[in-house]
C-alpha positions in Angstrom: 0.0 0.0 0.0 1.2 3.5 -0.8 0.3 6.6 1.0 -1.5 9.6 -0.4 -0.4 13.2 0.4 -2.8 13.2 3.4 -1.0 10.1 4.8 -3.9 7.7 4.2 -3.1 4.4 2.6 -4.3 3.8 -1.0 -4.3 0.6 -3.1 -1.5 0.4 -5.6 -2.4 -1.1 -8.9 0.6 -2.5 -10.8 0.6 -3.4 -14.4 1.4 -7.1 -15.0 5.1 -7.6 -15.7 6.2 -7.8 -19.4 7.3 -11.1 -20.8 10.7 -9.7 -21.5 11.1 -8.6 -17.9 10.2 -11.9 -16.5 12.4 -13.8 -19.0 15.4 -11.6 -18.3 15.0 -11.8 -14.5 14.3 -15.5 -14.2 15.7 -17.5 -17.1 19.1 -18.0 -15.6 17.7 -19.0 -12.1 15.3 -21.5 -13.6 18.0 -23.0 -15.8 20.3 -23.5 -12.7 17.4 -25.2 -10.9 16.8 -27.6 -13.8 20.5 -28.1 -14.4 20.7 -29.4 -10.8 17.9 -31.8 -11.6 19.1 -33.0 -15.0 22.8 -32.8 -14.5 22.8 -31.6 -18.1 23.0 -27.9 -18.9 21.7 -28.3 -22.4 18.6 -30.2 -21.3 18.0 -27.6 -18.6 18.2 -24.8 -21.1 15.9 -26.6 -23.5 13.1 -27.2 -21.0 13.3 -23.7 -19.5 13.2 -22.3 -23.0 10.2 -24.4 -23.9 8.4 -23.4 -20.8 9.0 -19.7 -21.6 7.8 -20.3 -25.2 4.6 -21.8 -23.8 4.2 -18.8 -21.4 4.7 -16.4 -24.3 1.9 -17.9 -26.2 -0.4 -17.4 -23.2 1.2 -14.3 -21.8 -2.1 -12.3 -21.5 -3.3 -14.9 -19.0 -0.1 -16.0 -17.4 1.0 -12.4 -16.7 -2.1 -11.8 -14.6 -1.3 -14.7 -12.2 -0.1 -13.7 -8.7 3.3 -15.3 -9.6 3.8 -15.8 -13.4 7.3 -17.2 -12.7 5.7 -20.0 -10.6 3.7 -21.0 -13.7 6.8 -21.1 -15.9 8.7 -23.0 -13.2 5.9 -25.6 -13.0 5.8 -26.1 -16.8 9.6 -26.4 -16.9 9.6 -29.0 -14.1 6.8 -30.9 -15.8 8.7 -30.9 -19.1 11.8 -32.1 -17.2 10.0 -34.9 -15.6 8.5 -36.0 -18.9 11.9 -36.0 -20.6 13.3 -37.9 -17.7 10.6 -40.5 -18.0 11.0 -40.8 -21.8 14.8 -41.2 -21.3 14.2 -43.9 -18.6 11.9 -45.8 -20.9 14.3 -45.6 -23.8 17.2 -46.7 -21.6 15.1 -49.6 -20.4 14.4 -50.6 -24.0 18.1 -50.4 -24.9 19.0 -52.5 -21.9 16.7 -55.3 -23.2 18.4 -55.4 -26.6 21.0 -58.0 -27.3 24.6 -56.7 -26.7 25.7 -57.3 -30.3 23.2 -54.8 -31.6 24.5 -51.9 -29.5 27.7 -51.4 -31.4 27.9 -49.4 -34.6 31.1 -48.8 -36.5 32.1 -45.2 -37.0 32.8 -43.8 -40.4 35.8 -45.2 -42.2 38.7 -43.0 -43.2 37.4 -42.8 -46.8 34.1 -41.4 -45.7 35.7 -38.9 -43.4 38.0 -37.8 -46.3 35.0 -37.5 -48.6 33.0 -35.4 -46.2 36.0 -33.1 -45.5 36.6 -32.7 -49.3 32.9 -31.9 -49.9 32.9 -29.4 -47.1 35.7 -27.4 -48.9 33.7 -27.1 -52.1 31.7 -24.0 -53.0 28.0 -24.4 -52.0 26.7 -24.7 -55.6 29.2 -27.4 -56.5 28.6 -29.3 -53.3 24.8 -29.2 -53.7 25.0 -30.4 -57.3 27.3 -33.3 -56.4 25.1 -34.3 -53.4 21.8 -34.0 -55.3 23.1 -35.8 -58.4 25.2 -38.5 -56.9 23.9 -39.1 -53.4 20.2 -38.2 -53.9 20.2 -39.8 -57.4 18.6 -36.8 -59.0 19.0 -36.5 -62.8 20.7 -33.4 -64.1 17.4 -32.0 -65.3 15.9 -32.2 -61.9 18.9 -30.7 -60.2 18.7 -27.8 -62.7 15.0 -27.3 -62.1 15.5 -27.4 -58.3 18.3 -24.9 -58.4 16.6 -22.7 -61.0 19.5 -22.9 -63.5 20.2 -24.4 -67.0 21.2 -28.0 -67.3 24.6 -26.8 -68.7 25.2 -24.9 -65.5 24.6 -28.0 -63.4 26.9 -30.0 -65.7 29.6 -27.3 -65.2 29.1 -27.4 -61.4 29.4 -31.2 -61.5 32.5 -31.2 -63.6 34.2 -28.6 -61.5 33.1 -30.3 -58.3 34.4 -33.7 -59.5 37.7 -32.1 -60.5 38.1 -30.4 -57.1 37.2 -33.5 -55.2 39.7 -35.6 -57.2 42.4 -33.1 -56.4 41.5 -33.0 -52.7 41.3 -36.7 -52.5 44.5 -37.2 -54.6 42.6 -39.0 -57.3 42.8 -38.7 -61.0 39.8 -38.8 -63.3 39.8 -41.8 -65.7 41.3 -41.2 -69.1 38.9 -40.1 -71.9 36.5 -38.4 -69.5 34.8 -41.7 -68.5 32.7 -41.4 -65.3 
């Protein structure tokens, strides 16, 4: 209660806090609380962010609650518990699987070299190679998708193959065979 000039108390009416104010003031604290629960900072940030997203979509209602942060905290905790339950269920499923199915070989050195060489190509050449050779798109479809002439795609493919061959220390077969 505030006082008027005559010294008598008067009711103070506060506008509800803005979403930005609540987010700025409480995001870090809520993340720390959920981090202590999860033991995983990324998961904690994800559930707090999701809780704030849900609050934002209902902010007209949530902002009028006596404690809007309590609503966000409850939603974040509910999300955390749901994720924990899903993870526990998935872990239980994995534990019931035969041990031989749990191991997957990592990428071989050839695959790693191929991906590294692709990453060094200009975007257009890389897209053309991936779409044509990995997605099995014909040149005409790649051209249509990229909005260019077929000759342009052929040029990108030729340049991309040449650059890949140089990066992978390969030589193209004689006579232009592919």
